[in-house]
VOTOR-694042 format. One record per residue (C-alpha): residue in one letter; residue number from 1; x, y, z. Coordinates in pm, 1 decimal, padded with zeros to 6 digits. Layout:
N
<"A",NUM,<X,Y,Z>>
...
END
This chain:
351
<"M",1,<00000.0,00000.0,00000.0>>
<"N",2,<00280.5,00228.9,-00092.7>>
<"L",3,<00162.0,00569.6,-00210.5>>
<"S",4,<00444.7,00799.1,-00328.6>>
<"R",5,<00652.7,00728.6,-00019.4>>
<"R",6,<00901.0,01012.1,00027.0>>
<"N",7,<01236.0,00953.9,00185.6>>
<"V",8,<01215.4,00953.0,00563.7>>
<"L",9,<01516.0,01186.5,00579.3>>
<"Q",10,<01298.3,01460.2,00430.6>>
<"G",11,<01065.3,01407.1,00723.3>>
<"A",12,<01350.7,01421.1,00967.7>>
<"A",13,<01460.2,01752.8,00823.4>>
<"A",14,<01110.0,01888.3,00862.4>>
<"V",15,<01100.9,01773.4,01222.4>>
<"G",16,<01424.7,01954.5,01291.0>>
<"V",17,<01261.0,02278.6,01187.8>>
<"A",18,<00934.0,02216.6,01367.1>>
<"G",19,<01053.3,02061.6,01693.0>>
<"P",20,<01169.7,02362.6,01896.2>>
<"A",21,<00834.0,02538.7,01870.1>>
<"A",22,<00636.5,02252.0,02023.1>>
<"F",23,<00557.8,02438.7,02346.1>>
<"V",24,<00462.1,02799.6,02407.7>>
<"P",25,<00403.8,02974.0,02740.0>>
<"G",26,<00048.2,02958.3,02865.0>>
<"T",27,<-00128.9,03085.8,03172.2>>
<"G",28,<00062.4,02914.0,03446.7>>
<"H",29,<00156.4,02603.0,03244.9>>
<"A",30,<00302.9,02491.5,02915.0>>
<"Q",31,<00048.8,02490.5,02636.8>>
<"I",32,<00074.9,02270.4,02330.2>>
<"K",33,<00113.0,02467.7,02009.5>>
<"Q",34,<00171.1,02186.0,01762.3>>
<"I",35,<00216.3,01811.9,01722.4>>
<"I",36,<00417.9,01616.2,01468.0>>
<"V",37,<00268.5,01310.2,01300.1>>
<"A",38,<00428.6,01068.9,01054.3>>
<"D",39,<00225.7,00946.3,00758.2>>
<"P",40,<00298.0,00781.8,00420.0>>
<"G",41,<00336.2,01117.9,00244.8>>
<"G",42,<00230.3,01192.6,-00112.7>>
<"A",43,<-00140.9,01186.0,-00189.9>>
<"Y",44,<-00210.2,01028.4,00149.0>>
<"G",45,<-00059.7,01316.0,00344.3>>
<"E",46,<-00233.6,01572.6,00126.1>>
<"A",47,<-00573.1,01406.1,00176.0>>
<"F",48,<-00524.4,01379.0,00551.8>>
<"R",49,<-00425.9,01743.0,00569.5>>
<"K",50,<-00758.8,01841.8,00418.6>>
<"A",51,<-00960.3,01594.8,00624.0>>
<"F",52,<-00784.4,01598.4,00962.0>>
<"Y",53,<-00478.0,01818.0,01006.8>>
<"D",54,<-00609.4,02160.4,00906.9>>
<"P",55,<-00960.0,02108.6,01056.4>>
<"F",56,<-00803.7,01997.0,01386.3>>
<"E",57,<-00593.8,02312.4,01399.1>>
<"K",58,<-00902.3,02520.8,01326.8>>
<"A",59,<-01097.8,02343.8,01602.9>>
<"T",60,<-00827.3,02343.5,01872.3>>
<"G",61,<-00552.4,02585.7,01775.6>>
<"I",62,<-00302.9,02296.5,01773.4>>
<"R",63,<-00110.5,02280.6,01449.0>>
<"V",64,<-00039.2,01939.2,01294.5>>
<"I",65,<00295.3,01904.5,01117.9>>
<"N",66,<00306.7,01592.9,00903.2>>
<"V",67,<00627.6,01426.5,00788.0>>
<"A",68,<00679.8,01125.2,00561.9>>
<"R",69,<00781.4,00796.6,00716.9>>
<"E",70,<00898.2,00460.1,00586.2>>
<"A",71,<00644.2,00192.8,00496.5>>
<"E",72,<00696.6,00008.6,00827.8>>
<"P",73,<00851.4,00256.8,01075.2>>
<"T",74,<00903.7,00013.1,01360.0>>
<"A",75,<01277.2,00084.5,01381.3>>
<"Q",76,<01220.2,00460.7,01388.0>>
<"I",77,<00964.4,00440.0,01667.1>>
<"K",78,<01182.7,00204.0,01870.2>>
<"A",79,<01467.4,00455.2,01842.7>>
<"I",80,<01238.3,00746.2,01933.4>>
<"V",81,<01120.6,00578.2,02253.3>>
<"E",82,<01454.9,00434.9,02361.9>>
<"T",83,<01644.2,00762.1,02310.0>>
<"K",84,<01350.3,00975.3,02430.4>>
<"S",85,<01403.7,01195.2,02125.1>>
<"Y",86,<01041.2,01254.0,02033.5>>
<"T",87,<01070.6,01379.1,01677.6>>
<"W",88,<00729.4,01220.4,01611.0>>
<"D",89,<00428.9,01246.8,01840.1>>
<"A",90,<00223.0,00991.5,01646.2>>
<"S",91,<00256.8,00773.0,01339.9>>
<"I",92,<00034.8,00590.0,01095.2>>
<"L",93,<00095.0,00216.6,01141.0>>
<"T",94,<-00025.8,-00096.4,00968.8>>
<"M",95,<-00173.8,-00363.5,01191.5>>
<"A",96,<00146.4,-00565.3,01162.1>>
<"A",97,<00366.7,-00274.1,01270.6>>
<"R",98,<00127.3,-00195.9,01554.6>>
<"D",99,<00147.6,-00551.8,01685.5>>
<"I",100,<00527.6,-00554.8,01668.5>>
<"L",101,<00558.4,-00227.9,01862.3>>
<"Q",102,<00287.9,-00314.3,02112.0>>
<"G",103,<00461.2,-00644.6,02180.6>>
<"Q",104,<00778.1,-00450.9,02266.1>>
<"N",105,<00589.3,-00211.6,02497.7>>
<"L",106,<00672.3,00087.9,02275.3>>
<"L",107,<00324.0,00238.4,02239.2>>
<"D",108,<00109.5,00457.3,02461.8>>
<"T",109,<-00262.5,00402.6,02504.0>>
<"I",110,<-00486.2,00626.7,02292.6>>
<"D",111,<-00753.6,00659.1,02566.4>>
<"V",112,<-01045.2,00698.8,02326.6>>
<"A",113,<-01380.2,00627.9,02492.7>>
<"P",114,<-01636.8,00396.0,02329.9>>
<"A",115,<-01870.8,00691.9,02282.8>>
<"D",116,<-01602.7,00857.2,02067.3>>
<"T",117,<-01577.7,00557.3,01834.7>>
<"A",118,<-01946.0,00499.3,01759.9>>
<"G",119,<-01981.6,00360.7,01409.7>>
<"M",120,<-01621.1,00238.8,01390.4>>
<"L",121,<-01545.2,-00106.8,01253.4>>
<"P",122,<-01451.3,-00337.8,01545.7>>
<"E",123,<-01108.5,-00416.5,01398.2>>
<"A",124,<-01027.4,-00044.8,01375.6>>
<"V",125,<-01008.9,00028.3,01748.4>>
<"T",126,<-00764.3,-00110.6,02004.0>>
<"P",127,<-00626.4,00042.9,02325.6>>
<"Y",128,<-00305.5,00137.9,02140.4>>
<"W",129,<-00423.9,00224.8,01788.5>>
<"L",130,<-00709.0,00385.5,01597.8>>
<"G",131,<-00757.6,00269.3,01239.8>>
<"T",132,<-00831.1,00558.4,01004.6>>
<"D",133,<-00842.2,00396.6,00660.6>>
<"M",134,<-00888.5,00063.6,00487.5>>
<"Y",135,<-00697.0,-00044.4,00177.5>>
<"A",136,<-00718.6,-00358.6,-00032.8>>
<"T",137,<-00522.1,-00571.0,-00275.2>>
<"L",138,<-00732.0,-00688.5,-00567.2>>
<"F",139,<-00679.4,-00737.7,-00936.8>>
<"A",140,<-00753.4,-00527.1,-01238.9>>
<"Y",141,<-00781.1,-00625.2,-01603.2>>
<"R",142,<-00783.2,-00441.9,-01934.8>>
<"T",143,<-01136.6,-00417.6,-02071.1>>
<"D",144,<-01000.1,-00372.0,-02423.7>>
<"K",145,<-00839.4,-00717.1,-02389.2>>
<"F",146,<-01136.2,-00897.5,-02234.9>>
<"K",147,<-01438.4,-00764.7,-02421.2>>
<"G",148,<-01664.0,-01064.5,-02365.9>>
<"E",149,<-01622.5,-01301.3,-02075.8>>
<"A",150,<-01391.6,-01144.5,-01818.1>>
<"P",151,<-01203.4,-01281.2,-01514.1>>
<"Q",152,<-01396.6,-01246.9,-01188.1>>
<"S",153,<-01189.5,-01441.2,-00933.1>>
<"W",154,<-00833.5,-01549.6,-00858.4>>
<"A",155,<-00918.5,-01886.8,-01012.4>>
<"D",156,<-00994.8,-01696.6,-01334.2>>
<"F",157,<-00669.8,-01500.5,-01299.5>>
<"W",158,<-00486.4,-01835.4,-01281.7>>
<"D",159,<-00686.8,-01980.4,-01575.3>>
<"V",160,<-00454.9,-01903.9,-01867.0>>
<"K",161,<-00661.3,-02109.4,-02114.4>>
<"R",162,<-00995.7,-01935.1,-02062.9>>
<"F",163,<-00832.8,-01596.6,-02012.0>>
<"P",164,<-00506.5,-01583.8,-02208.3>>
<"G",165,<-00292.6,-01275.3,-02162.9>>
<"R",166,<00006.6,-01125.2,-01987.9>>
<"R",167,<-00015.1,-01130.5,-01610.8>>
<"S",168,<00163.0,-00956.8,-01324.6>>
<"L",169,<00191.0,-01039.2,-00955.3>>
<"S",170,<00370.3,-00874.7,-00664.9>>
<"K",171,<00726.8,-00988.7,-00601.5>>
<"S",172,<00636.4,-01047.7,-00237.9>>
<"P",173,<00480.0,-01340.3,-00052.4>>
<"I",174,<00239.1,-01105.2,00125.3>>
<"D",175,<-00093.5,-01111.6,-00063.1>>
<"T",176,<00058.2,-01334.0,-00334.0>>
<"L",177,<00036.9,-01647.2,-00119.7>>
<"E",178,<-00323.4,-01567.0,-00030.5>>
<"Q",179,<-00404.4,-01514.1,-00397.7>>
<"A",180,<-00249.4,-01849.3,-00487.4>>
<"L",181,<-00459.9,-02030.3,-00229.4>>
<"L",182,<-00780.6,-01855.2,-00332.9>>
<"A",183,<-00701.3,-01946.8,-00692.7>>
<"D",184,<-00665.2,-02309.7,-00582.7>>
<"G",185,<-01013.6,-02310.5,-00434.1>>
<"V",186,<-00953.0,-02236.2,-00065.6>>
<"P",187,<-01266.4,-02063.5,00071.4>>
<"V",188,<-01223.0,-01709.4,00199.6>>
<"D",189,<-01320.6,-01809.8,00553.2>>
<"K",190,<-01067.9,-02097.4,00555.0>>
<"L",191,<-00771.9,-01901.8,00419.3>>
<"Y",192,<-00574.9,-01879.6,00746.1>>
<"P",193,<-00350.9,-02029.1,00861.1>>
<"L",194,<-00192.5,-02026.6,00515.9>>
<"D",195,<-00106.1,-02369.0,00374.9>>
<"L",196,<00236.0,-02286.1,00230.8>>
<"D",197,<00285.2,-02616.3,00050.6>>
<"R",198,<-00046.5,-02576.6,-00127.6>>
<"A",199,<00022.6,-02210.7,-00203.5>>
<"F",200,<00354.0,-02282.5,-00373.1>>
<"K",201,<00202.9,-02568.5,-00575.5>>
<"S",202,<-00056.8,-02321.8,-00697.6>>
<"L",203,<00213.9,-02067.3,-00780.4>>
<"D",204,<00398.3,-02336.2,-00977.3>>
<"R",205,<00101.2,-02348.5,-01214.7>>
<"I",206,<00114.8,-01979.7,-01304.8>>
<"K",207,<00481.5,-01895.0,-01266.1>>
<"S",208,<00569.9,-01924.1,-01636.8>>
<"H",209,<00274.7,-01701.6,-01728.7>>
<"V",210,<00374.3,-01409.0,-01504.7>>
<"A",211,<00525.6,-01151.3,-01738.9>>
<"V",212,<00618.6,-00904.1,-01464.1>>
<"W",213,<00686.1,-00946.2,-01093.8>>
<"W",214,<00631.5,-00590.1,-00978.5>>
<"T",215,<00818.7,-00443.1,-00683.4>>
<"G",216,<00635.2,-00115.2,-00618.3>>
<"G",217,<00293.8,00045.0,-00643.6>>
<"A",218,<00397.0,00285.6,-00916.6>>
<"Q",219,<00523.7,00000.0,-01133.6>>
<"S",220,<00202.2,-00201.1,-01091.7>>
<"A",221,<-00000.4,00098.6,-01204.6>>
<"Q",222,<00224.8,00181.0,-01499.3>>
<"I",223,<00224.3,-00168.2,-01651.0>>
<"I",224,<-00156.0,-00201.1,-01654.8>>
<"Q",225,<-00202.0,00159.0,-01769.1>>
<"S",226,<00039.0,00115.7,-02062.2>>
<"G",227,<-00101.5,-00223.0,-02161.5>>
<"E",228,<00227.5,-00399.5,-02093.5>>
<"V",229,<00015.9,-00654.5,-01903.9>>
<"D",230,<-00349.4,-00749.6,-01940.4>>
<"M",231,<-00421.3,-00819.1,-01573.4>>
<"V",232,<-00237.9,-00733.2,-01253.9>>
<"A",233,<-00259.7,-00785.5,-00878.5>>
<"I",234,<-00264.7,-00429.5,-00747.1>>
<"W",235,<-00349.1,-00207.6,-00452.6>>
<"N",236,<-00691.8,-00052.7,-00495.9>>
<"G",237,<-00565.8,00305.0,-00462.7>>
<"R",238,<-00316.7,00255.2,-00744.0>>
<"A",239,<-00579.0,00086.8,-00961.9>>
<"Q",240,<-00827.4,00366.3,-00901.0>>
<"S",241,<-00569.3,00625.1,-01008.9>>
<"V",242,<-00519.8,00435.5,-01335.9>>
<"L",243,<-00895.3,00418.7,-01390.0>>
<"D",244,<-00937.2,00788.5,-01308.6>>
<"G",245,<-00663.5,00860.7,-01562.9>>
<"G",246,<-00881.4,00716.5,-01838.4>>
<"A",247,<-00721.9,00373.8,-01890.0>>
<"P",248,<-00966.4,00096.7,-01994.2>>
<"I",249,<-00946.5,-00118.7,-01681.7>>
<"K",250,<-01190.1,-00289.1,-01446.3>>
<"L",251,<-01130.1,-00345.9,-01074.3>>
<"V",252,<-01233.0,-00687.1,-00936.3>>
<"W",253,<-01320.7,-00660.4,-00566.5>>
<"N",254,<-01422.1,-01026.0,-00533.2>>
<"Q",255,<-01172.0,-01207.2,-00307.8>>
<"G",256,<-00979.7,-00888.4,-00242.3>>
<"I",257,<-00754.9,-00886.8,00064.4>>
<"Y",258,<-00797.3,-00587.8,00293.5>>
<"S",259,<-00624.3,-00438.1,00591.4>>
<"V",260,<-00642.6,-00123.0,00801.6>>
<"E",261,<-00385.8,00136.1,00908.1>>
<"G",262,<-00412.2,00410.5,01163.8>>
<"F",263,<-00250.9,00623.1,01432.5>>
<"S",264,<-00049.3,00509.3,01733.8>>
<"I",265,<00154.2,00705.5,01989.6>>
<"P",266,<00522.2,00637.5,02072.4>>
<"K",267,<00535.0,00564.7,02444.9>>
<"G",268,<00631.6,00836.1,02691.1>>
<"G",269,<00617.1,01139.2,02464.2>>
<"P",270,<00573.2,01493.6,02597.8>>
<"R",271,<00260.8,01571.9,02396.3>>
<"V",272,<00054.4,01257.7,02453.2>>
<"A",273,<-00255.6,01442.9,02576.6>>
<"A",274,<-00273.9,01658.7,02264.5>>
<"V",275,<-00216.9,01357.6,02038.6>>
<"R",276,<-00497.8,01168.5,02209.0>>
<"Q",277,<-00722.6,01463.8,02138.0>>
<"F",278,<-00615.2,01453.1,01772.4>>
<"I",279,<-00672.5,01077.6,01740.1>>
<"K",280,<-01020.3,01114.2,01887.3>>
<"F",281,<-01083.5,01379.7,01620.8>>
<"C",282,<-00983.3,01129.4,01350.2>>
<"A",283,<-01263.1,00893.0,01452.3>>
<"N",284,<-01524.0,01145.0,01340.3>>
<"A",285,<-01737.6,01012.5,01054.5>>
<"E",286,<-01764.5,01339.5,00865.1>>
<"R",287,<-01389.7,01400.5,00886.0>>
<"Q",288,<-01321.9,01050.3,00753.3>>
<"A",289,<-01564.4,01106.0,00467.6>>
<"A",290,<-01366.6,01416.3,00370.4>>
<"Y",291,<-01046.0,01232.6,00278.8>>
<"T",292,<-01228.9,00995.4,00043.0>>
<"Q",293,<-01272.5,01285.7,-00199.4>>
<"F",294,<-00896.6,01272.0,-00260.0>>
<"L",295,<-00789.6,00919.2,-00160.5>>
<"S",296,<-00947.2,00588.7,-00268.5>>
<"Y",297,<-00924.6,00428.7,00075.0>>
<"G",298,<-01222.6,00331.5,00284.8>>
<"P",299,<-01325.5,00506.8,00606.6>>
<"T",300,<-01325.3,00294.6,00920.3>>
<"N",301,<-01626.4,00475.1,01062.6>>
<"T",302,<-01921.1,00328.4,00872.6>>
<"D",303,<-02128.0,00640.0,00943.7>>
<"A",304,<-01894.5,00823.1,00704.5>>
<"Y",305,<-02092.5,00675.2,00417.1>>
<"K",306,<-02378.9,00908.8,00507.7>>
<"F",307,<-02157.2,01187.0,00371.4>>
<"I",308,<-02008.8,01007.6,00067.7>>
<"P",309,<-02182.7,01006.2,-00272.1>>
<"K",310,<-02288.6,00658.2,-00388.8>>
<"E",311,<-02067.9,00675.4,-00695.8>>
<"R",312,<-01763.5,00743.9,-00481.2>>
<"A",313,<-01860.8,00483.8,-00219.4>>
<"A",314,<-01853.0,00215.3,-00490.2>>
<"M",315,<-01478.1,00280.3,-00529.4>>
<"L",316,<-01390.7,00234.2,-00160.9>>
<"P",317,<-01284.0,-00089.8,00014.1>>
<"S",318,<-01497.6,-00047.8,00326.6>>
<"S",319,<-01824.0,00012.0,00141.3>>
<"P",320,<-02062.6,-00269.5,00238.1>>
<"E",321,<-02089.4,-00392.2,-00121.0>>
<"N",322,<-01712.5,-00430.6,-00163.6>>
<"L",323,<-01632.7,-00544.7,00188.4>>
<"K",324,<-01869.9,-00840.5,00182.7>>
<"S",325,<-01670.6,-01021.1,-00086.9>>
<"M",326,<-01323.7,-00961.3,00061.2>>
<"V",327,<-01112.3,-01115.5,00336.5>>
<"K",328,<-00918.3,-00940.1,00611.4>>
<"Q",329,<-00548.1,-01013.7,00608.3>>
<"D",330,<-00434.2,-01202.6,00917.4>>
<"E",331,<-00159.6,-00974.6,01045.7>>
<"K",332,<-00085.0,-01200.5,01342.5>>
<"W",333,<-00013.2,-01493.5,01109.7>>
<"W",334,<00219.8,-01277.7,00903.2>>
<"G",335,<00389.3,-01145.7,01214.4>>
<"Q",336,<00478.4,-01500.9,01314.3>>
<"H",337,<00564.9,-01642.5,00970.8>>
<"R",338,<00685.3,-01350.5,00759.3>>
<"A",339,<01057.2,-01433.9,00767.9>>
<"N",340,<01006.0,-01798.6,00675.9>>
<"A",341,<00755.8,-01717.3,00401.1>>
<"L",342,<00983.5,-01452.0,00252.1>>
<"E",343,<01285.3,-01682.6,00246.0>>
<"R",344,<01085.5,-01960.7,00083.2>>
<"F",345,<00926.8,-01726.2,-00169.9>>
<"N",346,<01259.0,-01573.4,-00276.1>>
<"T",347,<01410.2,-01919.0,-00314.8>>
<"W",348,<01110.3,-02031.8,-00522.0>>
<"L",349,<01146.5,-01733.4,-00755.1>>
<"L",350,<01504.1,-01839.0,-00836.4>>
<"T",351,<01426.2,-02203.8,-00908.9>>
END
């Protein structure tokens, strides 16, 4: 789910400028003037600025400085907490990164009351994290290639006889192993724990038909947009950008794999109270609806759909129509088996 990730050093430079002004004198006590949050940057950061950062400043007077972070900033947050150098006050984390950091006792509680999270999806709220957006991995195909019968499942994606054409998968076991099992007939509700032997047997069947093993979101979008491939496993936000750009593609939500990311707080920071106030603000349904105008990710507060046009809702992962045919990625399974799966996958690619 990599949207125009800027180099984390750019973020660090921004923090260096912003940090000293974090406190200003108040009436008898220090008063928070601004907080610094880390997000994926690019279109994501721009959308969150419109939906959350600027409105929060308007509502509270607390300015939100956002800086770009790496895809999985577990090392950065560990360093922040252990050195007590709080260059970030909060960070967007995937579920996997959240679990890693929580397991190492590196996160503060968010202290958001149940009344403040009314309408939120159950998987989007934990004591240490508030999910703000849902993203999905699905596949897209060229409608100028498949004008009649078109692929509608991972089994169809794997079926090179019924649906001949150039294919592309991610050069990563994450999502790809799930796709292989779904293609082999594993039901969505029986997907985890992943059967690795079965997954690699399924991958054996399609390996010679994969024209491109993509390594980044921009590449996956470019190869389907240009017609270099006829179908591609792709993040929904990247696919939507290609579709919005006028390319003749169709997104297939059936058997998509979704996950959620959101804000957590590095433990022991000096501005925890203000960050908790900000995170509570991010649970608001209307504020979540606002970012969907600019970003094709789904709100985690289902009440946000009261404020989203139906045409736009159809493009978002958490809309009831799309969500019902997808499966949530098991982050705990990946946390336990990622290293082994990656080693096996990389070895398989070379054989």
